[in-house]
N, C-alpha and C positions, 0 to 999 in steps of 0.2 A: 928638923923635927918631923916635917911631912915625909921626908925621905925615910927616916927611921921607922915611922908608922907603916909606910908601904912595905918595908922589908919585913916588919913583924907580921903583917897580914899575909904576905907571901909565905913566910915560914909556917904560920898557923895552918894555911891551906895545904902546904906540902906535908906537914905532919898529919893533918886530917886525912889526906889522900892515902898516906902510908898505913894509917890505922884501918881505914876502910878496906884497902886491898888485902891487908893481912887478916884482920878479924872478920870482915864481912864476906870476903871472897875466897881467900886461900885456905883458911882453916876449915870451913864447911866443905870445900871441894876435897881436901885431903881426907877429912872424916868419911865422906861418902865413898871415896875410892877404897879405903880400907874396909868399909862395910859391904863392898861389892855392889853398891848402887850406881856409882858413876864409873864409866869406862872410857877414859880419854883415848883419843886417836893419836898414836905415836907420831905419825907423819906431821900432823898439824903442830904438835908441841915441839918437834925437832926444828921445824921451820921458824916457829915463833921464838925459840931460844936464840937462834942465829940472828934473825932480823932485829929482834928487840935489843939484843946485846949490842949490836952495831949501831942501832938507832940511838941508843943512850949516848954513845960516843958523839953522834951527830948533834944531839941536843946540847951536850956540854960545849961542843964547838960553836953552836948557835947561841950560846949564853943563856941556856934555859934556867940556870940557877937552881933554886930549891925545887923547881918543877921536875927535876930529874930523879929526885929521891924515891918516889913511889915506883918509877920505872926500873930503877936499879933493883929494888926488892922484887918487882914483878919478873925481871929477867931470871933471878935466882929461882923463883917459883916455877917459871916455865921449864927450866932445866930439871928441877926436881920432878915435875909432873912427867916430863919426857922419860926420865929414868924409871919412874913407877909404871908408866904405861907399857913398858916392855914386859912387865909381869902381870899387871892388873888391867891393862887397857883392852879395848875392844878387839875382837878377832874378825869383826866385820870390815875387812879391808879388801877392796876390789882392784881390778887392773886399772881402772880409771884413776883411783887414788894414787897408785904407783906412778902413773903417767904425770899426774899433777905434781907429785913429789920430785920426780926427775926434772920437770920443767922449772920448778921453784929453785931447786939446788943449782941447776944450770944458770938460771937468772942471777943467783947469788954470786956465782963466779964472775959473771959479767959486771955485776953491780960493784964488786970490790975493785974492779979495774977503772971505774969511772973517776975522773979527776974533778968533775963539777959536783960540789957538795949538794946543790939544789937538785940536780938530776938524780943524784944518788938517793936523796930522800924520797923523791917521787917513785923511784924504782923500788926501794925497800918497802914503801907503802903498798905498792902493787903486789909485790912478792908476798907480803904478809897476808893480804886478802886472798891471794891464790892459795897460800898454805892453809887457809881456813876452809877451803872447799871440801876436803875429806871429812871434816867435822860437821859441816853443813849437811852433807849427804847422810852421814851416820846418824845425826840427830833427827833428820827427816824420817829415817826408817825406824830409829829407836829413840824416841824423844825422852824416855825415862832414864836414859843412860847419861844424862847431864844434870848437874846441880844448878837449877834455874836461878836460884837466889844469888849464886856466885857471879853470874853474868850481869845481874842487876848491879852488884857492888863493883865489879870490874869496870863497868861503864861509868858509875858514879865517881870512882877513883880517878878515871881518866879526865872527867870533867873538872874535878878539883885540881888535878895536875895542870890542866890548861890554864885555870885561873891563877895557879901558883907560878907560872912562868915569869921569868924576869923580863923577857922580851918576846914580842909577838911578831913573827915573820914566817915565811914559808918553811924555813929550816926547822923551826920549833913546832909549828902547828900541823903540818901536813900529816906526819906519821900518827900523831895523837888522834886527829880527826878520823883517819883511816881505820885505826884499830878500834876506836869507839863504835864506828859504824858497823864493823865486822862483829863486834860483841853483841850489838843490838839486833843484828840480823839473826845470829845464832839463838839469842834469847827468844825472838819472835817465832822462829821455826819450832823451837822447843815447846813453847806455850800453845801455839796453834795446833801442832800435831798431837799434843796431849789430849786435845778435845776429840780427836778422831781415834787414836789408839789407846785403849784402856791399859792401866797399869797392871802388870803381872803380879799376881798375889804370891 
C-alpha cells in the first residue's frame, strides 16, 4: 500500500512537472518568439537539444522512472526552439560564442566515447552549462530578448522532476541540478540587467 502510494505521488509530481514545463514555460516562450519579443540563441539550443536528449537516456538507465517524463517533453521543445531560432533567433552572435559552440560540440564527441556512465553524466552537465554561455552573454546585453517567466517555470519543472525521480543517485541528480542552476543564472541575469537597460518601446 505504501509502495503504491509512493508510485502515485511520483506520477503526480511527474505529470505536474510536465504541465508546468509545457504550460508555464514552453507555450509563453513560443508565443513571445512569434511576437518577435524573445530571440533565442541558436548555439545554446543546439547544444541543449543534444545534451538533454542524451541525458534522458542516462536518466532512464539510472532508473529515473516518471522523473524522465518532463525531460522528454523538454528535449522535443529544445529541438523546436533550435529550429525556430534559425529564423527568429538573435543575430547577436560573436566569435566567442562560436568558440564556445565548437568547444561544446568537441566535448560532446568525447563524451559519447566515454564508457563510464557517471563520468558521462558529469561531462554532459558541464557541456550543458558551457552551451548556456552564449545565451548568458546575449541576455546580459539584451535582457528583454528572453521570456523571464519561462525560466521560472523551467526551474520549477526541474525541481518537480527531481522529486519525481524513482531513485536518487549521481546518475539521476547531477544533470538536473546542473541545468536548474543554469536556468536560474540566466533568469538572474535577465532580471538584474532589466533594471539597468530599459525596455525598447
